[in-house]
N, C-alpha and C positions, 0 to 999 in steps of 0.2 A: 399116195393119197388117191383115192378112187374118184373118178369123175362122176358127177351127178348131173343129169339133165332133166329139167322140169319145163314143160311147155304150158304156158298159161297166158291169157290175155290180161295184161297189166296196163293200167292207164299211165301216161307219162308222169303224172303227179305221184302216183304210187311208186313207180320205178325210181323217181328221183329221191323219194323218201327212203326207199330200201338202200339205194346206193349211199346216201348220206349216213344212214345207220351203220352200214358195213365199214365205211371209211372212218367214222368216229370210233368204232370198236377196234379197228386195226391200229390206229395211231398209238395208243398206249402199248400195245403188243410189240410194235416195231421199236418203240423207244426203249422198252425193257429187254428186248431180245439181245442175244449175244451174236447177232448176225454181223458179218464183216461190213464195213462201210460200203463196199461194192459187191454185187452178186451177179452171177451170169443169168441169162434169159430163162433157163430152166428153173433156177431157184426163185427168180422173180415171179414166174408163173405159179409156182407152188405157194408162195406167200400171198398172192392175190386170189388164188383159187380158180385160176383160169388156165386155158391151154397155152402152150408156147406160141402157136401161131397167133393167138389173140394178142399176146405181148408184142410180137413182131409187127402186127398190124397197127397197134396203138403207137409204137415207136415210129413206124414209117409215116403215119399220119401226123406226127408231131405232137401227139397228145400226152406222151410221157417222155421225160428226158433220159438220155443215156450218154455214155462216153465210149469212145473207141480207144482201146489201149492195145496197141499193136494190131493184131487181128481179132482181138476179143471185144465183143460188145458187152458192156457192163452197165448195171443199173444201181442207183442208190435208192434203197427201198423207201426211205422217208420222203425223198424228193418225188418219187413216183406216186405215192399216196397223196402228197400235197397237190400234185398236178391233177390227179383224178378228182380230188375234192374241189379244186378251183373250177375245173371244167363242169362239174355237176352244179356248182353254185351259179355258174354263168348260163346254165340251161343247155349245155352241149349235149348232143345225143351220142354219147360214147357207146361203142359196142360192148363195153364191159359191164 
C-alpha cells in the first residue's frame, strides 16, 4: 500500500468528522474480513492506513490496546478501531 501525505488546515470539528467517517467505514470491513483475531503491528498499520511508528506511538500512549505474546506485540483489529472511535467521541486529539 502506497503512503499518501496531504497537508491541509483542517478544523478540529472537520477532523473529528473525518475520523468518525473513517472509523464507521472500517467497522463493517473488519467484521467481514478474514483477518486473524490478532495481527502484528505492520498489519495493523496497513489496516488503519497509517505508518508502523504511528501504531507504536498510539500503543505507547495507551490509546489502542495490544497484547504481548512472548516477544510479539499483537493487536485485535476490532478492539483497536473501537478504541479509536471511543477516543474520537470523547474529543481526544489522537495523532491518527
